C-alpha positions as CSV (number, residue, x, y, z in Angstrom):
1,M,-0.1,0.2,-0.1
2,N,1.1,3.6,-1.1
3,M,2.1,6.4,2.5
4,R,1.2,9.9,1.6
5,E,3.3,11.9,4.1
6,N,1.5,12.7,7.4
7,E,-0.8,15.2,6.9
8,I,-2.7,17.5,9.9
9,Y,-5.6,19.5,10.1
10,D,-7.4,21.1,13.3
11,V,-10.7,19.1,12.0
12,V,-11.2,16.4,10.5
13,G,-15.1,15.0,9.4
14,I,-15.8,11.3,9.0
15,G,-18.7,11.5,6.7
16,Y,-20.4,13.9,4.6
17,G,-23.5,14.0,4.6
18,P,-26.0,17.3,5.8
19,S,-24.1,17.4,9.0
20,N,-21.2,17.4,8.3
21,L,-21.5,19.6,5.6
22,A,-23.5,22.4,7.4
23,L,-20.2,22.2,9.3
24,D,-17.6,22.6,6.2
25,I,-20.2,25.3,5.5
26,A,-19.8,27.0,8.9
27,L,-16.1,26.3,9.1
28,R,-15.5,28.4,5.8
29,E,-17.7,31.5,7.3
30,R,-15.6,31.2,9.8
31,E,-12.6,31.7,7.9
32,L,-14.3,35.0,6.1
33,G,-15.0,36.0,9.3
34,G,-11.5,38.3,9.5
35,P,-7.6,37.8,10.0
36,G,-6.8,34.7,12.6
37,N,-9.6,32.9,12.1
38,G,-8.0,30.3,9.5
39,I,-9.4,26.4,11.0
40,T,-7.3,23.9,8.6
41,S,-10.1,21.0,7.6
42,H,-11.2,17.8,5.9
43,F,-13.5,15.8,5.4
44,F,-13.8,11.9,3.9
45,E,-16.6,10.4,2.8
46,R,-17.0,6.5,1.9
47,Q,-20.1,6.9,-0.9
48,Q,-18.1,7.9,-4.6
49,R,-20.3,10.8,-4.6
50,F,-22.1,13.0,-2.4
51,G,-26.3,11.7,-1.6
52,W,-28.4,12.0,0.8
53,H,-30.9,9.3,1.1
54,R,-31.1,9.1,-2.5
55,N,-33.1,5.9,-2.6
56,M,-36.2,7.7,-0.7
57,L,-36.2,10.5,-3.7
58,L,-39.7,9.4,-4.4
59,P,-42.1,11.5,-6.9
60,S,-43.6,14.1,-4.7
61,A,-42.5,13.4,-1.8
62,T,-42.1,16.6,0.4
63,M,-39.5,17.5,3.4
64,Q,-41.0,17.6,6.4
65,I,-39.4,20.6,8.0
66,S,-39.2,24.3,6.4
67,F,-37.4,25.2,4.3
68,L,-35.8,27.8,6.7
69,K,-34.2,25.0,8.1
70,D,-31.6,24.7,5.6
71,L,-27.6,24.6,6.8
72,V,-27.1,28.1,7.5
73,T,-30.1,29.9,7.9
74,F,-30.9,29.5,11.8
75,R,-27.0,30.2,12.7
76,N,-26.5,32.5,10.0
77,P,-29.5,34.3,7.8
78,A,-27.3,36.5,5.8
79,S,-25.6,33.4,4.5
80,D,-25.4,32.9,0.8
81,Y,-25.5,28.8,1.5
82,S,-29.2,29.0,2.2
83,F,-32.0,27.2,0.2
84,V,-33.2,31.0,-0.9
85,S,-29.8,32.1,-2.4
86,F,-29.9,27.8,-4.7
87,L,-33.1,29.2,-5.2
88,H,-32.2,32.9,-6.8
89,E,-29.5,31.5,-8.0
90,S,-31.5,28.4,-9.8
91,G,-34.0,31.2,-11.3
92,R,-36.7,29.9,-9.1
93,L,-37.0,31.9,-6.3
94,A,-40.3,33.3,-7.4
95,Q,-42.1,30.6,-9.0
96,F,-41.2,28.5,-5.5
97,V,-42.6,32.0,-3.4
98,N,-45.6,31.1,-5.7
99,N,-46.3,27.9,-4.4
100,K,-47.1,29.5,-1.1
101,D,-45.1,26.2,0.4
102,F,-42.7,26.0,3.5
103,F,-42.3,21.9,1.9
104,P,-40.2,21.5,-1.0
105,T,-40.1,18.3,-2.3
106,R,-37.5,16.2,-1.1
107,L,-35.9,15.8,-4.6
108,E,-35.6,19.8,-4.8
109,F,-34.0,20.1,-1.4
110,H,-31.4,17.2,-2.5
111,Q,-30.8,19.5,-5.6
112,Y,-30.0,22.0,-2.6
113,L,-27.6,20.1,-1.0
114,E,-25.7,18.6,-3.9
115,W,-25.7,22.6,-5.0
116,A,-23.7,23.5,-1.9
117,Q,-21.1,20.3,-1.6
118,A,-20.3,21.6,-5.3
119,R,-19.5,25.1,-3.9
120,V,-17.1,23.6,-1.0
121,A,-16.2,20.2,-2.6
122,G,-12.4,21.0,-2.2
123,R,-11.7,20.2,1.0
124,V,-13.9,16.4,0.4
125,S,-12.4,13.5,-0.3
126,Y,-14.9,10.7,-1.8
127,G,-14.2,6.5,-2.3
128,S,-12.4,7.4,1.1
129,K,-12.9,5.5,4.5
130,V,-11.2,6.4,8.0
131,T,-10.8,2.9,9.5
132,S,-8.9,3.4,12.5
133,I,-8.4,6.5,15.1
134,Q,-5.2,6.3,17.7
135,P,-4.0,9.1,20.0
136,V,-0.9,10.3,19.2
137,P,1.8,12.0,22.3
138,D,2.5,15.6,21.9
139,D,6.2,16.5,22.0
140,V,5.5,19.7,24.4
141,T,3.3,17.6,27.0
142,G,3.6,14.4,26.6
143,L,-0.3,13.7,26.7
144,P,-2.3,12.0,23.6
145,E,-2.9,15.9,22.0
146,R,-3.6,14.8,18.5
147,L,-5.8,11.5,16.2
148,R,-4.1,9.8,13.5
149,L,-6.3,8.3,11.3
150,T,-5.6,5.6,9.1
151,V,-7.6,6.2,5.3
152,L,-8.3,4.0,2.7
153,D,-9.1,6.0,-0.9
154,G,-10.2,4.4,-3.7
155,A,-11.2,0.8,-4.0
156,G,-8.3,0.1,-0.7
157,E,-5.1,0.6,-2.7
158,A,-3.7,3.7,-1.0
159,E,-4.0,4.4,2.3
160,R,-2.6,7.2,4.2
161,M,-2.3,9.1,7.9
162,V,-4.1,12.0,8.4
163,E,-3.1,13.6,12.0
164,A,-6.2,16.0,13.6
165,R,-6.7,17.9,16.8
166,N,-10.5,17.6,16.2
167,V,-12.7,14.6,14.9
168,V,-16.4,15.1,14.0
169,I,-17.5,11.9,13.5
170,S,-21.1,12.2,11.6
171,T,-21.2,8.4,9.8
172,G,-25.2,8.4,9.7
173,L,-27.4,5.6,10.6
174,V,-27.7,2.4,10.4
175,P,-30.7,0.4,8.4
176,R,-32.1,-2.1,10.7
177,M,-33.7,-5.1,9.1
178,L,-36.2,-7.4,10.6
179,A,-34.5,-9.7,13.2
180,G,-32.4,-12.3,11.2
181,L,-33.0,-11.1,7.5
182,K,-30.8,-9.9,5.2
183,S,-31.3,-8.3,2.3
184,D,-31.5,-9.3,-1.2
185,D,-32.7,-9.2,-4.5
186,R,-36.2,-9.4,-2.9
187,V,-35.8,-8.6,0.2
188,W,-35.3,-5.1,1.1
189,H,-34.5,-2.3,3.1
190,S,-36.1,1.6,2.3
191,S,-32.5,2.9,2.0
192,E,-32.0,1.0,-1.2
193,F,-35.7,1.4,-2.4
194,L,-35.3,2.9,-5.8
195,Y,-32.4,1.5,-6.8
196,K,-33.9,-2.2,-5.8
197,F,-37.3,-1.5,-7.8
198,H,-35.2,-0.1,-11.0
199,R,-33.8,-3.2,-11.1
200,M,-36.8,-5.3,-11.9
201,D,-39.0,-5.9,-14.2
202,P,-42.4,-3.8,-13.1
203,K,-44.5,-7.0,-14.5
204,S,-42.9,-9.4,-12.7
205,L,-44.1,-7.7,-9.0
206,R,-47.8,-8.7,-8.9
207,R,-47.7,-8.9,-5.0
208,V,-45.5,-6.6,-3.1
209,A,-45.7,-6.2,0.6
210,V,-44.1,-3.3,3.0
211,V,-43.6,-3.3,6.6
212,G,-43.6,-0.4,8.8
213,A,-45.8,2.3,10.4
214,G,-43.8,5.4,9.6
215,Q,-43.4,8.1,7.0
216,S,-40.7,5.9,4.6
217,A,-43.3,2.7,4.5
218,A,-46.5,4.9,3.8
219,E,-44.7,7.2,1.0
220,I,-43.5,3.4,-0.5
221,T,-46.9,1.7,-0.5
222,R,-47.9,4.8,-2.0
223,F,-45.7,4.7,-4.3
224,L,-46.2,1.0,-5.1
225,Y,-50.0,1.1,-5.6
226,D,-49.5,3.7,-8.1
227,Q,-46.3,2.8,-10.0
228,L,-47.7,-0.7,-9.9
229,P,-51.8,-0.8,-11.7
230,Q,-51.4,-4.8,-11.8
231,A,-50.4,-5.3,-8.4
232,E,-51.7,-5.8,-5.1
233,V,-50.1,-3.8,-2.7
234,S,-50.2,-4.8,1.1
235,A,-49.1,-2.7,3.6
236,I,-47.9,-4.5,7.4
237,I,-48.6,-2.3,10.2
238,P,-47.8,-3.5,13.9
239,S,-50.2,-0.7,14.9
240,Y,-54.0,-0.3,13.8
241,G,-53.3,2.0,11.0
242,Y,-51.2,4.9,10.8
243,S,-50.5,7.6,13.2
244,V,-50.5,11.4,12.4
245,A,-47.2,13.2,13.0
246,D,-47.9,16.4,15.2
247,D,-46.4,19.8,13.0
248,T,-48.6,21.7,15.1
249,P,-47.2,25.2,16.4
250,F,-46.2,24.1,20.2
251,A,-44.9,21.0,19.5
252,N,-42.6,21.7,16.8
253,Q,-41.0,24.0,19.4
254,I,-39.2,21.0,20.8
255,F,-37.2,21.6,17.6
256,A,-35.8,24.7,18.3
257,P,-32.5,25.4,19.5
258,R,-33.2,26.2,22.9
259,A,-34.9,23.1,23.4
260,V,-31.9,21.2,23.0
261,D,-30.7,23.6,26.6
262,E,-34.0,22.3,27.9
263,Y,-33.2,18.7,27.2
264,Y,-29.6,18.7,28.0
265,F,-29.9,20.8,31.5
266,G,-33.1,19.1,32.0
267,S,-33.7,16.2,34.7
268,E,-34.6,12.8,33.8
269,Q,-38.0,13.6,34.6
270,T,-37.8,16.0,31.8
271,R,-36.4,14.5,29.6
272,E,-38.6,11.3,29.7
273,A,-41.6,13.9,29.4
274,F,-40.0,15.0,26.2
275,W,-40.4,11.6,24.8
276,R,-43.5,10.5,26.4
277,Y,-45.1,13.5,25.0
278,H,-43.6,14.4,21.4
279,S,-42.1,11.5,20.0
280,N,-45.4,11.7,17.7
281,T,-43.6,14.2,15.9
282,N,-41.5,12.1,14.7
283,Y,-41.0,8.2,15.2
284,S,-43.6,5.6,13.5
285,V,-45.8,8.8,12.4
286,V,-46.8,9.7,8.8
287,D,-47.8,13.3,7.6
288,D,-51.9,14.0,7.5
289,D,-51.2,14.7,3.4
290,V,-50.1,11.2,2.7
291,I,-52.7,8.9,5.1
292,R,-55.4,10.9,3.2
293,D,-54.1,10.1,0.1
294,L,-53.3,6.3,1.0
295,Y,-56.6,6.5,2.2
296,R,-58.4,7.7,-0.8
297,R,-56.8,5.2,-3.1
298,H,-58.2,2.4,-0.9
299,Y,-61.8,4.0,-1.0
300,D,-61.6,4.5,-4.7
301,D,-60.9,0.6,-5.3
302,E,-63.8,0.0,-2.8
303,V,-66.0,2.1,-4.9
304,R,-64.8,0.1,-7.9
305,G,-65.2,-2.6,-6.7
306,V,-61.2,-3.8,-6.6
307,E,-59.6,-5.2,-4.3
308,R,-55.5,-4.5,-4.7
309,L,-54.3,-2.1,-2.0
310,H,-54.9,-3.8,1.6
311,F,-54.2,-2.7,5.4
312,L,-52.6,-5.7,7.6
313,N,-53.2,-3.8,10.6
314,L,-52.0,-5.2,14.1
315,T,-49.7,-7.4,12.4
316,R,-46.1,-8.1,12.6
317,V,-43.8,-10.4,10.6
318,D,-42.9,-13.8,12.3
319,A,-40.7,-15.4,10.0
320,V,-39.9,-14.7,6.0
321,Q,-39.3,-17.9,3.7
322,R,-37.0,-17.4,0.7
323,S,-37.8,-19.8,-2.4
324,G,-36.4,-18.7,-5.6
325,S,-38.2,-15.9,-7.3
326,E,-41.1,-16.2,-4.2
327,T,-41.5,-14.7,-0.8
328,R,-43.5,-16.4,2.1
329,V,-44.2,-14.1,4.9
330,S,-45.8,-15.7,8.2
331,L,-48.1,-13.1,9.8
332,R,-49.0,-12.9,13.4
333,A,-52.6,-10.7,12.6
334,G,-54.9,-9.0,15.2
335,P,-55.4,-8.9,18.6
336,A,-55.3,-12.9,19.2
337,G,-52.1,-13.0,17.3
338,E,-53.7,-15.5,14.3
339,R,-51.4,-16.8,11.9
340,R,-51.2,-16.7,8.4
341,E,-49.5,-16.3,5.4
342,I,-48.9,-14.2,2.2
343,E,-46.6,-14.7,-0.6
344,V,-45.2,-12.0,-2.4
345,D,-42.6,-10.6,-5.0
346,A,-40.9,-8.2,-3.4
347,L,-41.2,-7.3,0.5
348,V,-39.6,-4.0,1.6
349,C,-39.0,-3.1,5.4
350,A,-39.5,0.2,6.0
351,T,-38.0,-0.5,9.7
352,G,-36.0,2.0,10.5
353,Y,-32.5,2.8,11.6
354,H,-30.4,2.2,14.0
355,T,-28.4,5.3,15.8
356,M,-25.0,6.2,15.0
357,E,-22.6,4.2,16.9
358,P,-18.9,5.1,16.8
359,T,-17.2,2.8,19.3
360,N,-15.7,0.2,16.5
361,L,-14.7,3.3,14.4
362,L,-12.8,4.6,18.0
363,G,-11.0,1.3,19.1
364,E,-8.3,1.9,21.3
365,L,-9.2,5.5,21.9
366,D,-12.6,4.2,22.9
367,L,-10.7,3.3,26.5
368,Y,-10.7,7.2,27.0
369,C,-14.4,8.3,26.0
370,L,-16.4,7.9,29.5
371,R,-19.8,6.9,29.4
372,D,-23.0,6.6,31.6
373,D,-24.3,3.9,33.8
374,A,-26.6,2.4,30.5
375,G,-23.3,2.6,29.0
376,R,-24.0,5.5,26.3
377,F,-21.3,8.2,25.6
378,R,-21.6,11.2,28.2
379,M,-21.9,14.1,26.4
380,E,-21.3,17.8,27.0
381,R,-23.1,20.2,26.2
382,D,-20.9,21.2,22.6
383,Y,-21.6,18.0,21.7
384,R,-18.2,16.2,22.5
385,I,-17.4,13.4,23.8
386,V,-16.2,13.5,27.6
387,T,-13.2,12.1,27.9
388,A,-10.1,11.6,30.7
389,P,-8.8,14.1,31.7
390,E,-4.9,13.3,29.8
391,L,-6.5,13.3,26.1
392,R,-6.7,17.0,24.9
393,C,-7.8,16.5,21.9
394,G,-11.7,16.7,20.7
395,I,-14.0,14.0,19.6
396,Y,-17.5,15.7,18.9
397,L,-20.3,13.1,17.8
398,Q,-23.3,14.9,14.9
399,G,-25.5,12.0,15.6
400,G,-26.2,9.2,18.4
401,T,-26.9,11.9,21.2
402,E,-30.2,11.8,21.8
403,H,-29.7,10.6,25.1
404,T,-28.2,13.6,26.0
405,H,-29.5,16.6,23.0
406,G,-32.7,15.1,22.8
407,L,-35.0,14.5,19.6
408,S,-33.3,16.7,17.2
409,S,-29.8,14.9,17.5
410,S,-29.7,12.8,14.0
411,L,-32.5,15.2,12.5
412,L,-32.1,18.1,9.9
413,S,-33.9,20.7,12.2
414,N,-31.0,21.7,14.4
415,I,-28.0,21.3,12.1
416,A,-27.4,24.9,11.1
417,V,-27.1,25.7,15.1
418,R,-25.5,22.9,16.0
419,S,-22.9,23.1,13.6
420,G,-21.4,26.5,14.5
421,E,-22.0,25.5,18.3
422,I,-19.4,22.7,17.1
423,V,-17.0,25.2,15.5
424,D,-17.3,27.7,18.4
425,S,-16.0,25.2,20.8
426,I,-13.5,23.7,18.6
427,V,-12.2,27.1,17.9
428,A,-12.7,28.2,22.1
429,R,-10.7,25.0,23.0
430,G,-7.8,25.6,20.1
431,L,-6.9,29.1,21.7
432,A,-7.2,27.8,25.3
433,H,-4.8,25.0,23.8
434,D,-2.2,27.4,22.8
435,A,-2.1,29.7,26.0
436,E,-2.0,26.8,27.5
437,R,1.3,25.5,25.4
438,A,2.9,29.6,25.4
439,M,3.1,28.6,28.8
440,L,4.3,25.8,29.4
441,A,7.2,26.8,26.9
442,E,7.8,30.1,29.0
443,A,8.1,28.1,31.8
444,A,10.3,25.5,30.1
445,V,12.6,28.5,29.1
446,A,13.0,30.3,32.2
447,S,13.3,26.8,34.1
448,S,16.3,26.3,31.5
449,G,17.7,30.2,32.5
450,Q,17.6,29.3,36.0
451,A,19.4,26.3,35.5
452,A,22.2,27.6,33.6
453,G,22.3,30.7,36.1
454,G,23.3,28.3,38.8
455,F,26.6,26.7,37.4
456,E,27.7,30.7,36.2
């Protein structure tokens, strides 16, 4: 393998989705703030190009957050990386305003993200995977004040070492399949939906089923019904139908930046109340318009005497057996848990994601990271892992902090403010670190001078 000469940065970002893209922009805007604000940084992304849930860019699917909750606006309303700036440059600002809608399509928002990353793409390496992180002792203090990252570029043919004073980990969520079930050509997770769907001959899909009760499940069910007019579509729903997402103004206050403080500094009872009362703003819920679209389709079928869209309420998947092109799904249905089976040509698991878990990536560095009684990382308010005092560098997480920072930790709602807070923390800690090193150097010089004077 090739070894490049060590590169040293103030910040290295691992993963380059919307969160670290927002961080990259915040760093650049900090640099433009005046002399002395230069922060060296680089980002590594294992994908070959930028992409955010590409396989869920379904026709007419809309964002669930306002366009104002973009990469920058809540942090810097004057930024020229905003969604409004994107619309202006694209020549669609007036047309968008005429829509009188706060919620762009997911496709258009993805275009915005691509536009933003194209403007800052010089400091990101695509097709690059960080395989390990190790502490590096400092020459002056002897304490681990930098981190050495091993990076595989391309198809694993080139390896390089990169050093960083801070790392920001944002590797995204991990798809969660049904227990014991693996994805294949007939069993798909929603994260790969469009890719797998377009590889199939639509005529071969006569019976399809979607598992899940959330937004993705409902959107995929609607898409399959519309795209496959010859097929029967079954929605396997563990609840009694879809539950509507609470997007009312008071409930949406939990996604405001100040709510992070109230969650972080709140009692255990406060945090529990956040989840008990407000998880229906995002988890296992569906937008009202999607629910009504599906109900209308089902009702229209009844009027025409057609049975093509089936809602299997209070139903869970018990087992899945694969045989050639057929997939047999065993179900437990109804309040009594009665067993039944259906055969499908494709099964889509819109079963959500596991939260980001960086333990394997941290390796031996994990020994420096402090955890709570439940085994979760202890987190500072600035999204930095609480570490042993001897580890002087910063390890920041964008994701995986729901237990300390609340419901918005893995969502787009707060990425602009969160990125600004991380940058502010890195700058402040860097200034404090430089001052401490200067004091140590002065003390060493003074000590050396006193020792030399003793021999005169």
